[in-house]
N, C-alpha and C positions, 0 to 999 in steps of 0.2 A: 515576620511570623508571631501566635501569640501563641509564646512560650508562657502564660498562662495560664489557657485551654486547658479542663479537665481533662485529666487519661489518668490513664492509670495507671501507677504505681506502686514497681515491684519491689517486693520489701527488702530490706536491707539482706534477708538470708539466701536471694537468691544470687546478691554481688557474691556472697562467700561460696557457697554452693559452684560458683562455676571458675573460684581459684581452686577452691577443693579434686574440681575434675583437672583439670589443667594439671594438680601436683599430682593426680590419680595417673596418669598418663606420663608422665615425667618422674615421678618420685620429688616424697618432700623429705627425705632425712638427711641432716649440716653432713658432710663430705667432710671430715679434716685431709682426706688426700687430695681435694682442689691445689692444693702451693704445689703437690709434687707433681700434679698431672701437667699444668703449668708449666713446673721444671722442662719439663721431656720440651717445648717449643722453645725456653731458652736455651735450649743444649747449643745449639750449631753457634750462638754467640757467643759462647761462653770466652774468647780470648777477650772479644771486646769486652764484658761485661766485666773481666779482670780488672783491666786496664780503667773505666771507670771507674772499681773500687781502688783502684789506687789512686787516683786521681780523686776520690772521695778523702783516704785516710792521709794524703797531703795536701789539702784543702784543711780538712779537719784540722792537722797541728799547727798552721801555720793558726788556725784561732785561737791555741790554747796558748800560742806564745805573745801574743797580743799582749796581756798584761803581762804577763813576764817582763816583755821588753819595755811598758809604761814600767814596771815598778821600781826596773834596771835604771828606766833615764831619775827617775824619782831622787831614789835613794841614792846612787852613787853617781847622781850625776847632776841634780839641783838643789837636792837639799846637801849634799857635800861640801869640810870648808873653803868657802869661797865659789864654791860652782867650779863645774871641772867642766868647760865650754871644750875642750880636744873631744870628753866623754861620752858628753849630751851632741854632739853632731856624728859623731861612732854609732851611737844609738839610733838616732835617727836615722841615719841610713841602711842602717839594722832590721828596721821597722818598716825603710820603705817595702825593703827586699821583702821583707815576708810580705807585704800587701800586694805587692807584682806576682807572687807566688803565692797567696791565696787567689788574688783574681785567674791566675792564669789555671792553678788545677779549676778550679769553679767552671770557667769556662768549657774545662777539656771533658769534664762529668757530664754537664747539661749536656752537651752537642752527643758524649758519646752514652748516655742515657736513653736520648731521643731518637737516636740511631736503633738500636738493638730494640727499644720499644713498638716503632714501628713496620721495620720489619714481623716482630713475636707477632701484632696483630693482622700481620699479611697474611701471614700464612696460617693462622688460628681460624680468620673470615674463610679461606679456601679452603682450609682442612673443612669445617662445619656446613660450605656448600656443595665441596666434592661429594660427604657422607648423605644429602640430603640427597641428593643426586638419585641415593641410588637403596635412599630407605625404600623399605614396601608401598604399596597404595594404600594400605590400611589403616597402615600407622598417619599417611597425610589427609584419608578421609576424615581422621578425627582432632587433625587440630584445626587450630584459626591460621592464618596467615599472620594476620598483625601480632599473635603473642610470638610463632613462629621468628615476624623480624624483629622486634622486641629482644630478643636470643640476640640475633644476626646483628646489630647496631647497639643500643644504650648497653646489654652488656659486656659485648664486648669492649665497647671505650671503658666502663668502668674500669676492666681487667688493663686495660692500657695508662689509666689515671691509677694506679696499684703499682705498676711496673716502675714507670718511672718517677716514683717516688721511694722505690722497693731499698733504692739506693739512697735516698738522701734521709733512708729513716735509718740506714747501717752508718750514717756520717754522722746522725742527733746520739747517736747511742754508745757513739765511738767521743764522741763530746764530750757528752752527762760522764761518762767513767772518767779523761782524762780529766775535767773539775773537778771530780771525787777527791781523786788521788791526789789532783795536784796545791784544795784547796790542805788537805791533811797534812801536806809535808810542808807547808808553810807554815802550820799554826795548825797543831790537832786541836786546841781546848775547843777552839774558836769556830772550825771547821766541823768539828764532832755539834755543836752548841746548831750551827746552821743546818744540818741534816735532821736535826731531827722533827721538823715537820713532814718529813720526806712518806714514816707511818702512816701519817693518817689520811694523803694521797694515796699510796696503797689500798685503805681501807675504803675511802672512798671510790676507785678506781674496780673495787672488787663487788663493789653494791650496782655499780654502773653498767657493766660488761654485757653480765647473761640478756640486760634486757636493752640495751642496745643494740646484740645481737638480733635480736628479734624482731625489735623493732625495722632494723632495715633490711630484713626476710622479707617482710610487708607488703615493704613499701618497693622492692619488685616485683612483688608479688600480684598487687593490684597496677600498678605500672601496666604489668605486660595484659591483662584483664582489659584494661584502658584501652590499648591499640588494639585491641583483637578485637573489639568493637567499634573501632575507629573507622580501620582498615574494611569491617563488611560493610558498613555506612558507606562506603567512596564506592564500594564497588558495586554494592547496591542501590546506585546513588537513584538512576532510574526505575525500578521497582516501585523504589522508595516517594518521588516524587508521582509518577503513576497511580499512588494508591494510595496519596492526600497525607502520607504518615510520618510528615517533618517532626509534627508535636512532639506526639509517644516517644518518634525515637530518640528527641532530642531529650525527653525527660530519662528515658533509661539509657542515655550515655554520660546524662548527668550526674546520676546515680554512681556509672562504676568510676567517673571525675572524681565523684567527692570524694567515696573511698580512695579513692589514690592520694586525692591532697592529702586526706588527715591523712593516714598514712606515714608521707611524707612529712608532711608537720611536725608525726610525731618523732622521726628519725633524726632530722634540721633537731629537735631539741634535746634529744640526746647526744648528736652532736656537738653538739652548742655550748652545754651543761659543764664542762671542764675546763672548758674558759676560763672563768669567770674565776672558775676555784683555783687555779694555777695561775691565775695572775694575783689574788691573792696571797695565797702561800708565798709569790716572789714579793709581794711590800711585809712580809711578814720578817720573812730572813733578811729584807735589806735593813730593818727599823733593829735586828738580833745582831747584825755588822756595825753599824753604825755604832747604837746602839754601846756594845760590848767593846767594837773595835776601837771606839773613840777613847771608853773608859783608858783599855793597855797603851794604849798614843799617848794619852796623858800622865798615864805612869812609867811611863818606857820601857815598858814590857812586852810594844809591838812599832815595828816602823810605820812609817804613814805610806811608802809604799807601797808596803804588802797589805796594808788594808785599800789600798783605792785598787790593788789589784785582787783583794775580796770581792770588793765593791760589781768590778766587774764580775766576775766568777759569777756570784751569788746574779747575777742575770744574764749572763749567760746560760746559770742552771737550768734553769724553771727551761725557758725555752725551745732546749731540744724536749722538754715535758712537752710540752704545749704544744708540737709537733708531729710527735709524737702520739698525741693524740690524737690531732689532725688524722693525723698516720693511720690512728690508727681504724679511725669509723669508716677511713677509705678502704681501707684491709679487706675490713666487716662488711663493706659493700661488696668488691672483687670480690670476696669467699663465696655470696650470695650468686652472685653474676657467676662463680665462674661453677659451684656447682649446676647452676641450671645449663650453660653452656657445653658442658661435660656428659650431664644429663642427656643432652643431644646427641654430644659425638659417640654415646655408649645404647642409641638405638638401634638398638640389634640389629642385621640384617636380613628379614626373613626371609626374603630369595639372594642366594648366592650362588656362583656358579661353584661348581666340580671342580678340583683339584685336575687338570690336565681336560676339561671345557675342550667340545668340538665348536670350530669355527672353520667352517667351508666354504669357500669360495662361491660354490654353486648350492641350491637346490631343488629338489623335481616339484617340488609342495603339491604330495602326495596327504593329506590331514587325516588321523583318526584318534577319535577319541573313543574310547572302552572300560566303560559299568564307569562312566565319572561320578561320582557325589561332588559337592563343593556348595559352603554357606563365605557368608560374612563375619556372621556372627555365632557361636560358639551352640551347636544344639539348633542351631536355623539352618539345616540346608537351602537352598534357592536351588539345585542340579542336582537328582535323583538315577543314581542308574544311568547316564545319559551313551548315548555308544553311535556312531555313527562315520563316514566316512567317504573324505574327497579324492578323486583318483585326478592327478598332477592335469592342469586344464578344461578343468571341472567349474561350473561356478551354479552353486551348491545356498541357495536362501533360505533364509529363517523367519518365523510368521511366526508370532501370535500373538494376544494378548499380552497390555504391561506388567511385566514380572515373571512373566513368562520360563527367565533367567537366558533368554537370546542373548545380550551383549558380555553375563558372566562368561557366556563359553568363549568370544574371540578376545576375554581378557585372559583367559589360560592359558589361548592360543601361543596367546605373546608374551603367557609366564609375567604378566602383572601379579597373578597370584600360583599358588601352587594345590591341586586337588588336593582332597582331601583322599581320597579313596578312587581309583584307577588307574588313568593313563590316558594322558594326552602327549600322540609321537607326530612329527614331518617327519618324510621319510624314513617311517621304517626305526624310527628313534625318540626315545620319551624327552619331550621339553627339555628338562632337566639336567640332560646331556648337556646342550647347546648350551654356548657363551652368550650371553642376556643382548650382547653386543653383535653378537651374531644374526641373532631373530630378531636385532631390531633395523638389522640391514637388509636381511630375507623376507619381513611383513611389512608391508605398507601400510597407514589404516587413514580410511575418513567419515570424522564422525559428526555427528548431527551439527554442532558448534562449531567452527573451525576456529580453529585460535591462529592468529598474524599477529609475526611478531614489529617489534619500533626497527622500520627501517627500509627501504628500497620494494620496489614488487619483486625484482628481479633475487634480489638476497634471501623472498622468504620463499618462493620459488624451491630454489634453488636451494632452500633450509635441509633438506634431506640430503644431499651430498655436494662435496666441494668440489667435484669434477666437472658438473656439467658445465656445459658453454654456454656460453648469449644466443647462439644455432641452436642450441638442443629444450632451450628452455621457452622460444618463440616457437619452435616447432609443437612441443607439446600446448602451451596456453593458445595454439589455433586448433586440436586434435577434438583440444573440451572445448573449445567456442570461449577462451577469454580473450582473444588477443584484442577481438574490435573493441572492447573497452580500455583496453589498460590501454591501448592505439590515441582513443581520445582523451584517456587523464594527461594531466596538464607537462611531467617529463617524462612520458611512456613508461619503458619501466623503470627508467631511476627513478620515480613517482616516490615521495617517499610515504609511507604510509602512520597515521592518526596514533596513539594506543589499540592492543589492536582490532589494526584496521578498522575505524568506526569512521572514516570519511569514503566507509565504502561501503557499498548494500549489501548486506546480507548470504543474498542472492551473488554478487560478485565474488564476497569472499567465499563463499563457497567451490566457485571455479578456482577458483586460487590454487586452493586444500590439492584439487584436482589433477590438476596442472604439477604439484608438489610429487601428488604419489607416483604423476606416469613417467617425471622426469627421475622417482629414484626407482623404478625401473628393475621392480622387485621382485621374484615372482608366484609370491601371495597378496593380495590385497583384500583387506576389509575393508568393505562403505558400511556402518550403523548409523540408519535412517541421515544418509547422506544427500538425501532432496527433500527432506521433512522441508524446512526452511524454505525453499525453493519455489517461486511461480510454477503453475501449469506450462504457460509458454517455454518457460525455460528448462524446464524436467523435460519438457520433449528433444531442445534441444541437445542433453544430455542427455537422454537415454541415445544418442548415436554414438557422443561420447563414451560411453561406456562399452560397449560394443566396441570399442578400441580397446579401450583402456582393458577392460579386463579377457584382452584374444592373447590365448599366451599363455595366459596365469590363473592360477587357481584362485579362484572369488570366495568369497565369505560375505554376501549382501544381505543386509536388516532392514523392511523397509516396514512401517502400518502401510503406506501406500502401495497396493498391490499391480500397481502399472508398473514398478519400478521393480518384477520379482517374476511378470510373468512371461518371459524368456530367458528364464533359468534352465541349466536343465535338469535339477530338482529340487523339490521344497520339501522343508522339515518343515510341519507345525508344532510348537511348544504350544506343554501348557502346564503349570503349576511346578514346573520346572521339569518337563519330562515329553518324547518323542509320542505326537498322539497321531502324525498320518507322516507318510512321506510321497511324493509322486512329484508325477507335471501337473502343470494348472489345467491341463485338462478333464485329467483325469482327479484333482482334487473334488475340483470341480465337481464332479460328477457323481463322487463319492458319497459328497450331501452332508461332510461333516461338518469340524469346526471351520475347515478354509475356505465353505461356503459359503458358511454365515457370517465369516468375516469377509469374505465378496461380493453381499449381499450391501451388509451395513457399507463397501468402499461405493457400492454403483450404483444405490437407490437408496431411497426416503425412505423412513422411518416407519410410515404411514405403510408404506410398499412390502414390509416382510411381514410374513406370518408372524403372530401370535410368538405361537413355543421356540419359531429360530429365536426373535428381535429378546425373547426372554433366554432362552442356552447361552446367547454370545454375550448377554449382558450378562449373564450369573443372575438375575431376579426370577421369582416366581411368574408363570404365564400366566396371564392375565385373561381372566373369567367376566 
């Protein structure tokens, strides 16, 4: 691929605007309640957490004892008059016990923290997945899959890293406090001189922390944008290759990836800047101990063992500071990630069941829309005062130009969205009185672009009901005309489909979706352009299947191919969100209205259509 080809490079502001749009959806404020919210997921494992904290305290205590044991060995065994072998052996035994205790406590700490971390992240992922299954389609319409995956994967992993390091951070803090107390108790003046460097470190951290927080947040934001672009490019690879847009997409993604790279490099610099500072202060503190402590030893004012213990403690003193600095970086990434995760969990459920929502075992299938007004964006209604009813077992077709509101009606019926004004009812009850799960059980949909899942043909047909037997599935496949091609597959009904069923033709995938709807055996069936992508020969076969499929069911059929709707009991013609005609096929043809013009476009060449009819149907002035 010639990545050097001249293509339009979007300005840097474009990437920034995408980040702003992401924040507009999810919110941008730094939420200090993230730790508390995260703690709610930790609460079920508090007992194990307390055990882990106990192990940390034992491990920290053992680490604090080691220099004291060494000091005792030097001053009371090695440098004692003539040396005390028994005391040295006893000290060595104590030292061995302390080492074993330290190892055991450290092992238990790591095992318990890992156990808690994995379970908490498992619970968090399940909570996010469950919530995303219920959020309104209006939210999902505005959200890129890649950005959502970034939150489900990368951000959750950051929280896991934070959880696994948080208990260690507690141990580091206890170790730091313990070292300060012991050094001051061993020798107050030398201890104070050693700690004189701490204010310098505190000042550096005060300058560093705010900038580091902003850098970590920015890194996560740009990571989300880059993931969104990557997911979009993968999903649209056929279109990209078909339109030869590889170079353009490469440049577009390159800009977003570069923005992400710069943000991560900046965050990495802030994460690493404290380490050399801490190392420098460690060296300075050791110099103080060696010079001043050595002078005190020479003057006989300080025991050698105490000075050696001071050296160990000074080395260990800055270790927890260094560790806490790194862990603070982890915490900042986790806070940014946690904010983004809980913003997803806080996305309001626009469509929720009322308390005591109805969940009937059966429905008759009577449908009614009463003066319904609805739109997807405020102030831009798609439907205007739509009113009609469908009797149980009746098949009603919705036809009209693109954008006239046909699919919106079916979305309201399934309660993917709620109406702005008016009422949508099934069996005389407002759909808002039913549980959403009940609507899903009693309404089957076959869409223009069938979605098949990775799995066997059998599993895909049985997707909407777990109780269907193999005989039920094969019978449904025979009725819709899918059994023949399924039988010719390598493993028949047990053939595993590729992602989205790409190893089948579009027509074959559609036939499987018909079989899936038939197996669901619902009283209401919605066909939304279900035959649009099927060849004429297959469509003729499906016409017969549709008669069987719709038999005894209430049917809502949307189609631009008017051959699909000719046999409907009633046809509703929509235009600009309003019902402009209603009747049977023959009566609408005789009326010479919009339906007749649409019919003319379906069955005649453009040159055969009178200029005035063609202009009216196309929405353009007539030719003169």
